[in-house]
ROVEXPA-420784 format. One record per residue (C-alpha): residue number from 1; residue in three letters; x, y, z. Coordinates in Angstrom, 3 decimals. Layout:
BEGIN
NODE   num   residu          X          Y          Z
NODE   NUM      Ala          X          Y          Z
...
***
This chain:
BEGIN
NODE   num   residu          X          Y          Z
NODE     1      Met     98.965    114.516     71.990
NODE     2      Ala     95.935    116.464     73.247
NODE     3      Trp     95.714    119.895     71.579
NODE     4      Trp     94.400    121.540     74.751
NODE     5      Lys     97.691    120.882     76.535
NODE     6      Glu     99.230    123.625     74.399
NODE     7      His     96.782    126.277     75.616
NODE     8      Pro     98.719    129.080     77.396
NODE     9      Ile     95.976    129.629     79.996
NODE    10      Leu     96.536    126.129     81.344
NODE    11      His    100.272    126.780     81.522
NODE    12      Val     99.684    130.034     83.372
NODE    13      Thr     97.311    128.285     85.773
NODE    14      Met     99.902    125.640     86.643
NODE    15      Phe    102.628    128.238     86.977
NODE    16      Leu    100.472    130.393     89.281
NODE    17      Ser     99.706    127.369     91.457
NODE    18      Phe    103.404    126.503     91.587
NODE    19      Leu    104.330    130.069     92.599
NODE    20      Val    101.701    130.426     95.312
NODE    21      Ser    102.142    126.966     96.828
NODE    22      Gly    105.935    127.055     96.451
NODE    23      Leu    106.311    130.395     98.227
NODE    24      Leu    103.995    129.166    100.962
NODE    25      Val    106.191    126.084    101.414
NODE    26      Asn    109.267    128.329    101.573
NODE    27      Leu    107.600    130.309    104.373
NODE    28      Val    106.691    127.170    106.314
NODE    29      Gln    110.212    125.825    105.785
NODE    30      Ala    111.657    129.010    107.243
NODE    31      Val    109.423    128.835    110.309
NODE    32      Phe    110.236    125.181    110.975
NODE    33      Tyr    113.939    125.814    110.363
NODE    34      Ile    114.091    128.679    112.851
NODE    35      Ile    112.168    126.782    115.531
NODE    36      Leu    113.618    123.287    115.154
NODE    37      Val    117.174    123.981    114.002
NODE    38      Lys    118.137    127.398    115.330
NODE    39      Leu    116.183    127.468    118.594
NODE    40      Phe    116.108    123.811    119.697
NODE    41      Asn    118.942    122.239    117.662
NODE    42      Leu    116.651    119.469    116.382
NODE    43      Ser    118.132    119.130    112.908
NODE    44      His    117.185    115.464    112.576
NODE    45      Ile    113.484    116.252    113.091
NODE    46      Phe    113.587    119.148    110.628
NODE    47      Arg    115.291    116.960    107.998
NODE    48      Thr    112.582    114.323    108.350
NODE    49      Ile    109.826    116.906    107.889
NODE    50      Asn    111.699    118.766    105.178
NODE    51      Phe    111.631    115.637    102.991
NODE    52      Tyr    107.937    116.335    102.357
NODE    53      Phe    108.433    120.071    101.806
NODE    54      Ile    110.984    119.324     99.074
NODE    55      Tyr    108.759    116.642     97.571
NODE    56      Phe    105.868    119.130     97.464
NODE    57      Ile    107.947    121.456     95.280
NODE    58      Tyr    109.715    118.860     93.141
NODE    59      Gly    106.524    116.869     92.656
NODE    60      Gln    104.731    119.652     90.809
NODE    61      Leu    107.494    119.856     88.209
NODE    62      Leu    107.759    116.083     88.047
NODE    63      Phe    104.023    115.961     87.271
NODE    64      Leu    104.788    117.667     83.956
NODE    65      Ala    107.065    114.809     82.926
NODE    66      Asp    105.167    111.880     84.400
NODE    67      Trp    101.539    112.773     83.706
NODE    68      Trp    101.202    115.940     81.639
NODE    69      Ser    103.576    114.877     78.854
NODE    70      Gly    103.733    111.141     79.569
NODE    71      Ser    107.514    111.108     79.244
NODE    72      Lys    109.278    107.746     79.565
NODE    73      Leu    112.302    106.715     81.599
NODE    74      Val    114.006    103.482     80.530
NODE    75      Phe    116.580    101.793     82.782
NODE    76      His    119.407     99.678     81.381
NODE    77      Thr    120.928     97.899     84.352
NODE    78      Ala    120.979     94.653     86.300
NODE    79      Pro    117.585     93.780     87.863
NODE    80      Glu    119.018     93.727     91.389
NODE    81      Val    120.308     97.289     90.993
NODE    82      Val    116.792     98.619     90.396
NODE    83      Lys    115.513     96.751     93.453
NODE    84      Glu    118.290     98.045     95.725
NODE    85      Met    118.362    101.699     94.643
NODE    86      Gly    116.988    104.000     97.322
NODE    87      Gln    117.835    101.819    100.310
NODE    88      Asp    121.066    103.634    101.302
NODE    89      His    122.905    106.928    101.002
NODE    90      Ala    124.578    107.157     97.594
NODE    91      Ile    126.526    109.361     95.215
NODE    92      Ile    125.135    109.669     91.680
NODE    93      Leu    127.505    110.492     88.794
NODE    94      Met    125.815    111.604     85.569
NODE    95      Asn    126.679    113.283     82.281
NODE    96      His    125.285    116.806     81.866
NODE    97      His    124.041    117.102     78.271
NODE    98      Tyr    120.321    117.897     78.143
NODE    99      Glu    117.927    120.582     79.324
NODE   100      Leu    115.949    118.001     81.289
NODE   101      Asp    118.722    115.880     82.784
NODE   102      Trp    117.836    117.258     86.233
NODE   103      Leu    114.174    116.281     85.735
NODE   104      Tyr    115.115    112.766     84.621
NODE   105      Gly    117.217    112.505     87.776
NODE   106      Trp    114.127    113.405     89.813
NODE   107      Met    112.131    110.738     87.955
NODE   108      Val    114.639    108.121     89.128
NODE   109      Gly    114.562    109.500     92.666
NODE   110      Asp    110.774    109.359     92.828
NODE   111      Arg    110.583    105.819     91.514
NODE   112      Cys    113.111    104.783     94.180
NODE   113      Gly    111.308    106.674     96.970
NODE   114      Val    114.031    109.232     97.760
NODE   115      Leu    112.933    112.304     95.786
NODE   116      Gly    112.575    114.492     98.882
NODE   117      Asn    116.187    113.687     99.807
NODE   118      Cys    117.757    114.245     96.388
NODE   119      Arg    120.559    116.799     96.619
NODE   120      Val    122.923    118.237     94.047
NODE   121      Phe    126.136    120.235     93.742
NODE   122      Val    125.024    123.545     92.155
NODE   123      Lys    126.403    127.000     91.504
NODE   124      Lys    125.914    129.404     94.396
NODE   125      Met    123.819    131.941     92.485
NODE   126      Leu    120.911    129.457     92.346
NODE   127      Lys    120.302    129.726     96.092
NODE   128      Tyr    118.706    133.142     95.427
NODE   129      Val    116.121    131.781     92.955
NODE   130      Pro    112.678    131.831     94.642
NODE   131      Ile    110.988    128.539     95.565
NODE   132      Ile    113.561    125.952     94.411
NODE   133      Gly    116.667    127.942     95.362
NODE   134      Trp    115.173    129.026     98.690
NODE   135      Ala    114.060    125.451     99.420
NODE   136      Trp    117.612    124.265     98.738
NODE   137      Ser    118.949    126.853    101.171
NODE   138      Phe    117.137    125.072    104.023
NODE   139      Ser    118.121    121.617    102.805
NODE   140      Asp    121.912    121.178    103.030
NODE   141      Thr    122.288    121.596     99.278
NODE   142      Val    125.940    121.998     98.292
NODE   143      Phe    126.320    125.490     96.786
NODE   144      Leu    129.631    126.087     95.021
NODE   145      Ala    131.183    129.440     94.158
NODE   146      Arg    133.556    127.721     91.695
NODE   147      Asn    136.477    129.060     93.685
NODE   148      Trp    138.176    126.023     95.176
NODE   149      Asp    139.678    127.858     98.160
NODE   150      Lys    136.153    128.915     99.174
NODE   151      Asp    134.339    125.767     98.091
NODE   152      Lys    136.354    123.052     99.808
NODE   153      Glu    135.582    124.246    103.359
NODE   154      His    131.858    124.518    102.629
NODE   155      Leu    131.886    121.192    100.798
NODE   156      Ser    133.432    119.403    103.754
NODE   157      Ser    130.811    120.640    106.228
NODE   158      Ser    127.954    119.964    103.785
NODE   159      Leu    129.051    116.360    103.228
NODE   160      Thr    129.205    115.836    106.994
NODE   161      Asp    125.639    117.127    107.336
NODE   162      Leu    124.325    114.928    104.527
NODE   163      Met    125.840    111.791    106.055
NODE   164      Glu    123.820    112.421    109.223
NODE   165      Tyr    120.423    112.328    107.503
NODE   166      Pro    117.987    109.832    109.098
NODE   167      Ser    116.812    108.442    105.723
NODE   168      Pro    118.654    107.717    102.443
NODE   169      Val    120.086    110.722    100.616
NODE   170      Trp    121.251    110.863     97.012
NODE   171      Val    123.864    113.465     96.069
NODE   172      Leu    124.013    114.139     92.328
NODE   173      Leu    127.337    115.184     90.793
NODE   174      Phe    127.871    116.382     87.238
NODE   175      Pro    131.663    115.916     86.915
NODE   176      Glu    131.728    117.769     83.591
NODE   177      Gly    130.968    120.899     85.634
NODE   178      Thr    128.678    122.451     83.033
NODE   179      Arg    126.321    121.464     80.223
NODE   180      Phe    127.755    120.155     76.988
NODE   181      Asn    127.879    122.451     73.968
NODE   182      Gln    130.268    122.703     71.043
NODE   183      Glu    132.223    125.683     72.358
NODE   184      Lys    132.836    123.985     75.678
NODE   185      Tyr    133.607    120.713     73.932
NODE   186      Gln    136.353    122.306     71.854
NODE   187      Ala    137.909    123.797     74.989
NODE   188      Ser    137.676    120.404     76.723
NODE   189      Lys    139.201    118.638     73.706
NODE   190      Gln    142.096    121.093     73.621
NODE   191      Phe    142.637    120.594     77.357
NODE   192      Ala    142.865    116.799     76.897
NODE   193      Glu    145.124    116.983     73.849
NODE   194      Gln    147.595    119.327     75.545
NODE   195      Arg    147.945    116.977     78.506
NODE   196      Gly    147.991    113.688     76.660
NODE   197      Leu    144.626    112.622     78.087
NODE   198      Pro    141.920    110.616     76.273
NODE   199      Val    139.983    112.753     73.806
NODE   200      Leu    136.266    112.162     74.297
NODE   201      Gln    133.737    112.486     71.479
NODE   202      His    130.434    112.856     73.349
NODE   203      Cys    131.413    114.178     76.805
NODE   204      Leu    133.420    117.005     78.276
NODE   205      Phe    136.531    115.807     80.073
NODE   206      Pro    135.543    115.441     83.752
NODE   207      Arg    136.740    117.900     86.366
NODE   208      Thr    137.931    115.554     89.050
NODE   209      Lys    138.684    117.783     92.041
NODE   210      Gly    135.142    117.886     93.436
NODE   211      Phe    134.729    114.125     93.089
NODE   212      Thr    138.089    113.222     94.637
NODE   213      Phe    137.466    115.591     97.549
NODE   214      Thr    133.998    114.112     98.056
NODE   215      Arg    135.352    110.564     97.945
NODE   216      Ser    138.039    111.290    100.534
NODE   217      His    135.585    112.933    102.968
NODE   218      Leu    132.845    110.307    102.960
NODE   219      Asp    132.441    107.532    105.508
NODE   220      Thr    131.974    104.355    103.471
NODE   221      Asp    129.855    102.865    106.261
NODE   222      Lys    127.363    105.720    105.936
NODE   223      Val    127.569    106.224    102.159
NODE   224      Pro    128.176    102.743    100.741
NODE   225      Trp    127.349    103.192     97.054
NODE   226      Val    128.184    105.153     93.923
NODE   227      Tyr    125.832    104.905     90.933
NODE   228      Asp    127.351    105.820     87.595
NODE   229      Val    124.545    106.947     85.265
NODE   230      Thr    124.970    107.436     81.531
NODE   231      Leu    122.001    109.378     80.196
NODE   232      Gly    121.088    109.191     76.524
NODE   233      Cys    118.219    110.913     74.688
NODE   234      Asp    117.135    110.978     71.052
NODE   235      Met    117.638    114.511     69.705
NODE   236      Ser    116.645    113.814     66.093
NODE   237      Asn    113.003    114.934     66.421
NODE   238      Pro    112.552    118.519     67.741
NODE   239      Asp    109.010    117.691     68.949
NODE   240      Thr    110.252    114.954     71.299
NODE   241      Ala    113.636    116.428     72.229
NODE   242      Pro    114.278    116.649     76.009
NODE   243      Thr    113.331    120.305     76.512
NODE   244      Met    111.154    122.054     79.073
NODE   245      Thr    109.104    123.560     76.260
NODE   246      Asn    108.125    120.147     74.894
NODE   247      Val    107.196    118.834     78.332
NODE   248      Leu    105.093    121.925     79.067
NODE   249      Leu    103.300    121.508     75.739
NODE   250      Gly    102.438    117.915     76.660
NODE   251      Arg    104.834    116.293     74.188
NODE   252      Pro    106.297    113.002     75.455
NODE   253      Thr    110.067    112.747     75.734
NODE   254      Glu    112.085    109.603     76.342
NODE   255      Ala    115.272    109.119     78.357
NODE   256      His    117.502    106.056     78.614
NODE   257      Met    119.816    105.463     81.575
NODE   258      Tyr    122.638    102.949     81.698
NODE   259      Ile    123.354    102.467     85.409
NODE   260      Arg    126.348    100.831     87.064
NODE   261      Lys    126.716    100.329     90.802
NODE   262      Tyr    130.033    100.536     92.678
NODE   263      Lys    130.978    100.114     96.304
NODE   264      Leu    132.431    103.385     97.542
NODE   265      Lys    135.082    101.536     99.550
NODE   266      Asp    136.382     99.979     96.309
NODE   267      Ile    137.037    103.416     94.799
NODE   268      Pro    140.484    104.780     95.752
NODE   269      Ser    140.448    107.601     98.294
NODE   270      Glu    143.843    108.955     97.231
NODE   271      Glu    143.444    111.925     94.871
NODE   272      Val    145.442    110.751     91.843
NODE   273      Ala    143.964    107.239     91.867
NODE   274      Ala    140.403    108.546     92.422
NODE   275      Ser    140.884    111.014     89.576
NODE   276      Gln    141.991    108.198     87.281
NODE   277      Trp    138.993    106.099     88.325
NODE   278      Leu    136.614    108.899     87.335
NODE   279      Gln    138.407    109.489     84.040
NODE   280      Asp    138.116    105.785     83.211
NODE   281      Arg    134.363    105.903     83.847
NODE   282      Phe    133.987    108.827     81.442
NODE   283      Val    135.957    107.026     78.750
NODE   284      Glu    133.418    104.210     79.134
NODE   285      Lys    130.525    106.695     79.155
NODE   286      Asp    131.794    108.113     75.891
NODE   287      Lys    131.784    104.665     74.278
NODE   288      Leu    128.325    103.925     75.662
NODE   289      Leu    126.956    107.178     74.248
NODE   290      Asp    128.597    106.507     70.904
NODE   291      Ser    126.754    103.186     70.788
NODE   292      Phe    123.463    104.743     71.921
NODE   293      His    123.527    107.519     69.331
NODE   294      Ser    124.391    104.983     66.606
NODE   295      Thr    122.106    102.078     67.499
NODE   296      Gly    119.700    103.257     70.206
NODE   297      Gln    121.225    100.723     72.616
NODE   298      Phe    124.071    100.777     75.119
NODE   299      Asn    126.349     98.127     73.593
NODE   300      Cys    129.968     98.637     74.554
NODE   301      Pro    132.718     95.982     74.323
NODE   302      Gly    133.814     94.933     77.789
NODE   303      Leu    130.627     96.174     79.471
NODE   304      Pro    127.432     94.185     80.047
NODE   305      Ser    124.438     94.932     77.827
NODE   306      Tyr    120.977     95.135     79.402
NODE   307      Pro    117.507     95.254     77.858
NODE   308      Gly    115.569     98.410     78.594
NODE   309      Thr    113.136     98.345     81.513
NODE   310      Glu    110.557    101.121     81.822
NODE   311      Leu    109.513    101.958     85.380
NODE   312      Pro    106.004    103.473     85.560
NODE   313      Ala    105.298    106.771     87.255
NODE   314      Arg    103.976    106.706     90.807
NODE   315      Pro    100.559    108.336     91.379
NODE   316      Tyr    101.671    110.762     94.090
NODE   317      Thr    102.652    113.628     91.786
NODE   318      Leu     99.255    113.424     90.061
NODE   319      Ile     97.435    113.517     93.417
NODE   320      Leu     99.661    116.396     94.514
NODE   321      Met     98.903    118.474     91.422
NODE   322      Ile     95.149    117.940     91.778
NODE   323      Phe     95.356    119.073     95.406
NODE   324      Val     97.431    122.159     94.566
NODE   325      Gln     95.115    123.215     91.750
NODE   326      Cys     92.079    122.924     94.027
NODE   327      Phe     93.853    124.722     96.879
NODE   328      Val     95.122    127.657     94.787
NODE   329      Met     92.846    128.029     91.767
NODE   330      Gly     89.602    127.002     93.487
NODE   331      Pro     89.361    130.121     95.704
NODE   332      Ile     90.577    132.419     92.893
NODE   333      Leu     87.988    131.215     90.379
NODE   334      Thr     85.225    131.235     92.987
NODE   335      Tyr     85.988    134.844     93.891
NODE   336      Cys     86.108    135.940     90.236
NODE   337      Leu     82.759    134.310     89.494
NODE   338      Leu     80.924    135.539     92.581
NODE   339      Cys     82.511    138.880     93.381
NODE   340      Gly     84.417    139.862     90.273
NODE   341      Thr     84.145    143.384     88.827
NODE   342      Trp     85.830    144.980     85.856
NODE   343      Val     88.654    146.040     88.199
NODE   344      Thr     89.085    142.418     89.280
NODE   345      Leu     89.195    141.221     85.675
NODE   346      Leu     91.671    143.940     84.698
NODE   347      Ser     93.920    143.058     87.634
NODE   348      Leu     93.683    139.378     86.803
NODE   349      Ser     94.675    140.112     83.197
NODE   350      Ala     97.749    142.002     84.416
NODE   351      Val     98.685    139.113     86.688
NODE   352      Val     98.336    136.650     83.805
NODE   353      Gly    100.660    138.807     81.698
NODE   354      Leu    103.276    138.913     84.444
NODE   355      Leu    102.974    135.170     84.949
NODE   356      Met    103.602    134.506     81.263
NODE   357      Val    106.781    136.593     81.483
NODE   358      Gly    107.813    134.722     84.628
NODE   359      Met    107.097    131.353     83.037
NODE   360      Lys    109.220    132.260     80.024
NODE   361      Tyr    112.047    133.234     82.379
NODE   362      Phe    111.776    129.898     84.192
NODE   363      Ile    111.918    127.955     80.913
NODE   364      Asn    114.913    129.990     79.758
NODE   365      Ile    116.830    128.989     82.903
NODE   366      Thr    116.706    125.359     81.745
NODE   367      Lys    117.895    126.052     78.196
NODE   368      Ile    121.384    124.913     77.231
NODE   369      Ser    121.905    128.176     75.335
NODE   370      Asn    121.544    130.054     78.623
NODE   371      Ser    123.813    127.824     80.695
NODE   372      Ser    126.867    129.264     82.402
NODE   373      Asp    130.085    129.975     80.520
NODE   374      Tyr    132.004    127.785     82.969
NODE   375      Gly    134.340    125.642     80.894
NODE   376      Asn    134.293    127.822     77.755
NODE   377      Lys    137.884    128.778     78.410
NODE   378      Asp    140.698    126.960     80.120
NODE   379      Lys    141.407    129.243     83.055
***
């Protein structure tokens, strides 16, 4: 690991570039949205263009994993699954256990060419977060208030919109509803025991209502596939644990994904049967994770075992970051060198201080310790 990657000035520089370019993209998104969608009802054109706006924002964060830290993503699946991923609309089901599970999901999306069309079910409060949250607001992201009476109407219209996209869209669902921690696990375990359900060791018991509603409202001709992803990471070494801090400091992390592909039409659309199908997948996930944490491999009786295949990073996020740094930092540094005064330097120092506070806030958002309390108590 290069020592200079830990220098805070470099982190501040990248964060400043992300803020400036991200807010500019938000502004351009808003202009295009008003003109194309609101004035001329040309949603299909806006969605095509918006793919690149989203990629511009996601790509800068993905650069940290792919190139800055050199993190690895290892697939465990049938060879034909890797070749076919990204060719159609799909639902992605994944366990929600790590600070960087969202970033690993983006790594898969980029390698399959659909990163700009990756969507997720997220809590409504995130739509107010600048840059990413605002970008999602223009992008048919499914925001949930975690009040089913309010959510189901919005969810229905959002799924209809996503099915009309001109290019493949992935919708990521975390059926556990919240990140895994011991307090939430104990509540989940108690919930399962009281109802005579399987007691999981490595996962929270899945909340099935969102999945069953989604399944029943999707056209299987437009959304043909469901990918079940079991994500495992080695947590034994703090310096390589899947955290935003490690990635920002240039420390390589490693993620393993066991991926299974299902035809959506083969999954029951009736609520009870669909709920049982999802529960069965999480029982299998639990066994897969038990094997991974014990042996480093996904070896589960009754399920196929696959050797790990590492897919290399694509160069586009590296090219994007170089462009952004030149576009944002080039003019700033040129001005400071040619026209800078003590007032300029003092102002720049204040800005750097504020950016370090902002960067710390951004990192804290990703931490498991600061995740929502959803699931701590059985309501």
